[in-house]
MIGU-838630 format. One line per 4 residues: number of its first residue (from 1); their letters; for each residue x, y, z of C-alpha. Coordinates in Angstrom, 3 decimals, decimal comma, m for minus. Layout:
// MIGU-838630
NUM) a) X Y Z | ...
***
This chain:
// MIGU-838630
1) mrki) 0,000 0,000 0,000 | 1,142 3,547 m0,770 | 1,112 6,142 2,016 | 0,469 9,803 1,183
5) ilrd) 1,098 12,409 3,907 | m0,623 15,789 3,645 | 1,800 18,337 5,093 | 0,629 20,535 7,951
9) rrpi) 3,465 22,693 9,221 | 1,470 25,191 11,298 | 3,489 25,947 14,453 | 1,925 25,009 17,782
13) apfn) 2,221 27,676 20,501 | 4,133 27,931 22,779 | 6,529 25,357 21,263 | 6,857 27,139 17,887
17) epar) 7,073 23,755 16,176 | 4,588 21,863 13,988 | 2,643 18,970 15,469 | 4,721 16,383 13,581
21) dlri) 7,820 17,244 15,641 | 6,169 17,213 19,082 | 6,339 14,134 21,305 | 3,303 11,900 21,608
25) lnkp) 3,739 8,843 23,856 | 7,479 9,611 23,958 | 7,939 9,634 20,172 | 7,838 12,469 17,637
29) lwlh) 4,386 12,324 16,062 | 5,773 11,579 12,586 | 7,727 8,603 13,975 | 4,696 7,333 15,906
33) qrdl) 2,649 7,406 12,675 | 5,396 5,727 10,637 | 5,886 2,888 13,131 | 2,163 2,086 13,177
37) lvpy) 1,953 2,011 9,372 | 5,093 m0,090 8,739 | 3,151 m3,396 8,408 | 0,885 m1,937 5,702
41) vsme) 3,055 0,408 3,639 | 5,631 m0,224 0,910 | 6,102 3,384 m0,307 | 5,360 6,909 0,897
45) reid) 5,194 10,513 m0,295 | 4,603 13,933 1,226 | 2,372 16,396 m0,617 | 0,790 19,804 m0,089
49) sfde) m2,455 19,154 m2,008 | m4,360 16,340 m3,708 | m3,268 17,691 m7,104 | 0,116 16,066 m6,501
53) igld) m1,188 12,522 m5,955 | m1,519 11,526 m9,610 | m3,696 8,844 m11,183 | m1,726 5,691 m10,352
57) rvet) m4,058 2,724 m9,754 | m2,427 1,808 m6,456 | m3,991 1,069 m3,070 | m3,502 4,372 m1,237
61) fvyr) m3,792 5,590 2,337 | m3,856 9,396 2,844 | m3,752 11,322 6,121 | m2,888 14,793 7,406
65) enlf) 0,347 14,788 9,381 | m1,112 16,487 12,468 | m3,324 13,477 13,244 | m2,712 11,225 16,223
69) fdky) m4,194 7,717 16,097 | m3,286 4,521 17,910 | m2,781 1,029 16,482 | m6,242 m0,107 17,593
73) flea) m7,958 2,640 15,599 | m5,677 2,178 12,579 | m6,190 m1,595 12,451 | m9,961 m1,185 12,681
77) fiak) m10,074 1,537 9,997 | m7,918 m0,299 7,448 | m9,730 m3,612 7,989 | m13,136 m1,962 7,613
81) arkl) m12,038 0,088 4,572 | m10,579 m2,956 2,778 | m13,746 m4,924 3,463 | m15,809 m2,075 1,993
85) gkac) m13,533 m2,009 m1,085 | m14,484 1,544 m2,065 | m12,968 5,017 m1,660 | m13,822 6,348 1,797
89) rvaf) m12,790 8,778 4,511 | m12,930 8,489 8,286 | m16,116 9,680 9,959 | m17,546 9,551 13,476
93) pldd) m21,142 9,508 14,738 | m22,344 12,618 16,536 | m22,826 10,640 19,765 | m19,142 9,621 20,022
97) nais) m18,367 11,454 23,269 | m14,574 11,137 23,035 | m14,701 13,087 19,760 | m17,397 15,608 20,636
101) ehal) m16,198 16,338 24,193 | m12,391 16,159 23,874 | m11,176 16,015 20,261 | m13,525 18,573 18,686
105) plqk) m12,922 21,811 20,677 | m10,298 24,320 19,479 | m9,482 22,642 16,159 | m10,650 22,570 12,530
109) tirr) m9,301 19,266 11,189 | m12,277 17,327 12,595 | m15,499 18,984 11,458 | m19,180 18,275 11,103
113) egny) m20,612 17,375 7,701 | m24,246 16,367 7,778 | m24,864 13,652 10,335 | m21,191 12,866 10,952
117) yvsd) m17,909 14,336 12,056 | m15,311 13,809 9,319 | m11,549 14,234 9,299 | m8,553 14,123 6,972
121) mwyy) m7,899 10,408 6,610 | m8,798 8,594 3,384 | m8,534 5,131 1,869 | m8,508 4,528 m1,906
125) pfgf) m8,449 0,863 m3,001 | m7,596 1,705 m6,634 | m5,837 5,064 m6,442 | m7,194 8,567 m5,972
129) eenv) m10,785 9,360 m6,969 | m13,043 12,282 m6,144 | m16,121 10,370 m5,017 | m15,586 9,176 m1,448
133) rplv) m18,072 8,051 1,170 | m17,889 8,396 4,952 | m16,651 5,294 6,751 | m18,169 5,507 10,212
137) mhte) m15,770 4,588 13,008 | m16,303 4,707 16,759 | m13,668 5,366 19,400 | m15,653 3,184 21,845
141) prev) m15,031 5,460 24,847 | m15,374 4,510 28,493 | m16,618 7,062 31,005 | m13,947 7,437 33,692
145) gyyh) m14,044 9,750 36,722 | m10,759 11,362 37,696 | m11,663 13,920 40,390 | m14,327 13,946 43,084
149) vpth) m14,762 17,583 44,044 | m16,521 18,489 47,322 | m19,750 20,310 46,595 | m18,679 23,373 48,563
153) msdt) m15,655 23,752 46,239 | m17,423 23,521 42,899 | m20,482 24,771 41,071 | m20,742 21,342 39,387
157) mgdl) m21,876 18,378 41,474 | m20,448 14,873 41,109 | m17,225 13,553 39,614 | m15,270 15,298 36,877
161) iyyv) m15,038 12,761 34,068 | m13,266 11,952 30,836 | m14,617 9,905 27,956 | m11,538 7,755 27,414
165) ptka) m11,358 6,154 23,940 | m10,258 2,557 23,488 | m9,544 3,404 19,828 | m7,931 6,832 19,867
169) fmai) m8,097 9,556 17,190 | m7,159 13,215 17,680 | m6,137 16,216 15,557 | m3,316 18,253 17,129
173) etwl) m3,646 22,006 16,634 | m2,932 23,376 20,145 | m0,860 22,383 23,155 | m4,075 21,137 24,789
177) hvll) m4,352 18,490 22,054 | m0,754 17,454 22,785 | m1,720 16,962 26,440 | m4,927 15,055 25,639
181) snvv) m3,206 12,805 23,080 | m0,537 11,809 25,580 | m2,676 11,477 28,694 | m6,395 10,891 28,018
185) fgaf) m6,023 9,278 24,563 | m2,682 7,656 25,502 | m1,805 6,570 29,037 | m5,411 6,759 30,290
189) aega) m6,609 4,802 27,250 | m4,216 1,967 28,107 | m5,915 1,704 31,486 | m9,362 1,725 29,855
193) rleq) m8,380 m1,093 27,484 | m6,985 m3,132 30,384 | m10,226 m2,635 32,312 | m12,237 m3,651 29,254
197) svec) m10,086 m6,741 28,710 | m10,461 m7,867 32,324 | m14,238 m7,410 32,184 | m14,650 m9,306 28,916
201) sfgt) m12,112 m12,126 29,250 | m12,037 m14,670 32,065 | m8,719 m15,903 30,662 | m7,161 m12,464 31,136
205) qlkm) m8,387 m12,397 34,728 | m6,819 m15,795 35,453 | m3,557 m14,842 33,752 | m3,225 m11,637 35,782
209) lwrs) m4,209 m13,402 39,011 | m1,681 m16,202 38,440 | 1,086 m13,720 37,670 | 0,375 m11,653 40,799
213) vleq) 0,334 m14,800 42,998 | 3,542 m16,104 41,414 | 5,364 m12,783 41,937 | 3,664 m12,093 45,304
217) kqfl) 2,599 m8,654 44,141 | m0,618 m6,680 44,095 | m2,862 m7,360 41,066 | m1,918 m4,144 39,208
221) sssq) 1,790 m4,330 40,110 | 2,608 m7,653 38,436 | 4,696 m7,957 35,289 | 1,506 m8,709 33,385
225) vvki) 0,643 m5,005 33,418 | 3,976 m3,335 34,358 | 6,569 m3,559 31,571 | 10,162 m2,744 32,601
229) grnc) 13,076 m2,367 30,171 | 16,694 m3,491 30,447 | 19,368 m2,347 32,893 | 16,960 m0,543 35,199
233) sidp) 17,769 0,267 38,824 | 14,542 0,289 40,853 | 14,543 0,516 44,655 | 12,527 m2,244 46,411
237) dvii) 10,499 0,453 48,175 | 9,025 1,730 44,880 | 5,314 1,254 44,171 | 4,442 0,799 40,486
241) rgps) 0,860 0,213 39,350 | m0,064 m0,680 35,822 | m0,635 m0,410 33,088 | 2,789 1,264 33,068
245) tigd) 5,744 1,079 30,706 | 9,310 1,861 31,843 | 12,145 2,135 29,319 | 15,770 1,016 29,407
249) nvti) 18,445 2,284 31,813 | 15,925 3,960 34,118 | 16,796 4,780 37,744 | 13,975 5,012 40,306
253) gpgv) 14,737 5,892 43,951 | 13,032 4,878 47,206 | 9,524 6,051 48,053 | 8,526 6,725 44,445
257) vidn) 4,911 6,003 43,455 | 4,145 5,443 39,764 | 0,558 4,860 38,629 | m0,418 4,281 34,982
261) ciig) 2,565 6,094 33,424 | 4,888 5,868 30,425 | 8,551 6,521 31,255 | 11,213 6,805 28,554
265) nnad) 14,783 5,542 28,374 | 17,553 6,828 30,665 | 15,152 8,718 32,933 | 16,137 9,370 36,564
269) isqg) 13,328 9,614 39,124 | 14,636 10,248 42,620 | 13,297 9,785 46,159 | 9,673 10,423 46,974
273) cqlm) 8,408 11,482 43,530 | 4,705 10,941 42,792 | 3,714 10,245 39,167 | 0,181 9,501 38,014
277) lsvi) m1,231 9,229 34,486 | 1,830 11,002 33,075 | 4,286 10,586 30,198 | 7,973 11,153 31,008
281) gdrc) 10,327 11,512 28,035 | 13,791 10,108 27,463 | 16,594 11,380 29,732 | 14,292 13,389 32,005
285) flpf) 15,410 14,024 35,591 | 13,084 14,417 38,586 | 14,894 15,115 41,877 | 13,192 14,214 45,132
289) rasl) 9,509 14,907 45,848 | 8,478 16,201 42,433 | 4,773 15,508 41,773 | 3,188 15,047 38,337
293) fmtv) m0,485 14,363 37,686 | m1,747 13,931 34,102 | 1,341 15,742 32,835 | 3,681 15,410 29,854
297) lmed) 7,453 15,947 29,995 | 9,200 15,855 26,648 | 12,777 14,608 26,384 | 15,770 16,065 28,298
301) smva) 13,667 18,094 30,742 | 14,056 18,468 34,498 | 11,523 19,183 37,249 | 13,187 20,025 40,571
305) qntc) 12,161 19,094 44,101 | 8,785 20,005 45,605 | 7,388 21,196 42,289 | 3,805 20,186 41,439
309) lqls) 2,544 19,925 37,868 | m1,104 19,048 37,178 | m2,585 18,629 33,684 | 0,454 20,408 32,280
313) cvgr) 2,795 20,049 29,325 | 6,560 20,739 29,288 | 8,662 20,864 26,116 | 12,087 19,390 25,484
317) gsfi) 15,242 20,573 27,212 | 13,398 22,721 29,758 | 14,200 23,227 33,448 | 11,561 23,941 36,106
321) gagn) 13,068 24,888 39,454 | 12,171 23,876 42,991 | 8,902 24,757 44,705 | 6,913 25,771 41,622
325) tftd) 3,188 25,124 41,455 | 1,155 24,905 38,248 | m2,444 25,382 39,353 | m5,282 23,802 37,383
329) fnlv) m8,538 25,052 38,937 | m10,138 28,465 38,534 | m11,185 29,805 41,929 | m14,174 31,544 40,360
333) pkpi) m16,527 29,829 37,879 | m15,266 31,195 34,564 | m14,193 29,378 31,368 | m10,537 28,340 31,026
337) rivl) m9,202 29,841 27,779 | m6,038 28,971 25,887 | m3,941 30,502 23,106 | m4,949 29,673 19,522
341) engm) m3,275 30,468 16,216 | m5,326 33,660 16,060 | m6,497 34,836 19,457 | m7,962 32,851 22,371
345) gesd) m10,544 30,097 22,676 | m12,459 28,294 25,413 | m10,980 24,914 26,234 | m14,178 23,308 27,610
349) mpvl) m11,989 21,883 30,375 | m13,109 22,284 34,018 | m9,487 21,921 35,194 | m6,327 22,558 33,180
353) ggcv) m2,704 23,296 34,038 | m0,082 25,293 32,160 | 2,289 24,716 29,262 | 6,048 25,372 29,051
357) ghnc) 7,769 25,431 25,661 | 11,153 24,047 24,640 | 14,467 25,194 26,102 | 12,912 27,204 28,958
361) rigs) 14,469 28,031 32,350 | 12,070 28,686 35,234 | 13,451 29,605 38,643 | 12,129 28,558 42,044
365) gmiv) 8,976 29,610 43,850 | 6,685 30,566 40,962 | 2,918 30,053 40,829 | 1,388 29,606 37,365
369) ypar) m2,317 30,228 36,834 | m4,431 27,695 34,876 | m3,802 27,423 31,101 | m0,988 30,016 31,043
373) ties) 1,791 29,371 28,525 | 5,507 30,137 28,619 | 7,026 30,410 25,152 | 10,049 28,406 24,073
377) dsvl) 13,484 29,821 25,066 | 12,015 31,947 27,870 | 13,749 32,547 31,207 | 11,711 33,365 34,331
381) vasq) 13,140 34,400 37,708 | 10,907 34,973 40,734 | 10,989 38,607 41,843 | 8,848 41,144 43,687
385) errv) 7,463 42,254 40,329 | 6,641 38,780 39,060 | 6,196 35,713 41,198 | 2,661 34,786 40,156
389) itkn) 2,200 34,148 36,407 | m1,219 35,542 35,517 | m0,575 36,173 31,809 | 0,966 34,221 28,956
393) itye) 4,735 34,753 28,726 | 6,440 35,354 25,383 | 10,171 35,299 24,782 | 10,213 39,105 24,612
397) tsdv) 8,416 39,540 27,952 | 10,518 36,933 29,771 | 13,462 37,756 32,022 | 16,048 36,801 29,425
401) qkip) 15,826 40,430 28,300 | 16,764 41,696 31,805 | 19,864 39,537 32,252 | 23,089 41,161 31,016
405) rgqn) 24,034 39,424 27,761 | 21,071 37,126 28,428 | 20,355 36,509 24,753 | 23,964 35,385 24,217
409) lhrr) 24,057 33,198 27,331 | 20,707 31,542 26,574 | 20,330 31,102 22,837 | 17,062 31,384 20,939
413) lypr) 16,569 27,885 19,474 | 12,849 27,891 18,620 | 11,883 31,249 17,082 | 8,382 32,072 15,837
417) edek) 7,664 32,151 12,133 | 7,733 35,977 12,069 | 11,209 35,929 13,676 | 12,648 33,546 11,093
***
């Protein structure tokens, strides 16, 4: 099968990079897509428009390069499209809550046409043709509660919930989509599939029970659901609950608690860190007592001691100092808004943390308000003038401008398009 990639090089703020280069499940998005399609594809091309495809009568798979999808969705789509045997494009029913509640806001790649949501993924059994029909897929979401808020603290009663897909599909146009792809449609989805498998298969239940008895571990801590790479050094006092994946050459110190996480190669997680539903990139370093909840760290980043990140996203090569807090809950009932390509938009999220770009340096003792962004290459130092971050920080408004020779000491590696 031939693979055709529609280019989409729009930069994502505050990273100033296109979606294809950002890390999803600890891989650049383009590499994640390529690895999933290896079993199906024998040739590939990148194009800017359908005019470049040509009229070759070859089985063809076309997708926009800002799309995230997992192997479960891809396998189901290709199998269903081949069985249909006609030109088609991906579509979703209007009652698919994972799409309507999480994937749809703040983007334009998934859009409503008639009685379906459609997106930029096509299958052509005999080469490109103009007449295509919608192929209705379903992400098969599971409703999962993740916070129980006391009624006196919220204007909404009951649990805060996500609709977690077991077959994930997401268009990435903002940093919020990066967070959702990694956490809700990534790590959280692994947990939902495990739960579904246990409910539907008595054999899976027996296999997990036997493994936990054999290893004398709790049900969700056995090697059946916790995958550990080679040459890892893990203290006996560590608690790891699955489904979790830990890469090669990882060091984990005493008192660490890891729950439903993905941890990359050569990461170092020191004493007393708490990690839940998070994705930690290759070569990241977390000194003692760092806490991450539903957070993404891209490769080569560091989060120092006593810092708390909730529903946040941190780019590659960034440093966040000790005692910083990224808040995620508005104290007054008002919508949480985030930066778009042109202006601001409502996120439809009841709680949401902040986002730090690539190559940033953030000093100790800062408090970051919900959904605030810090642009790539910025430097922030706590001072009497600025200790609480209430507005989005650009490179020009960061403290790199105040440091003598700051722009020479801390180079600008990820400029905006207008700077290039």
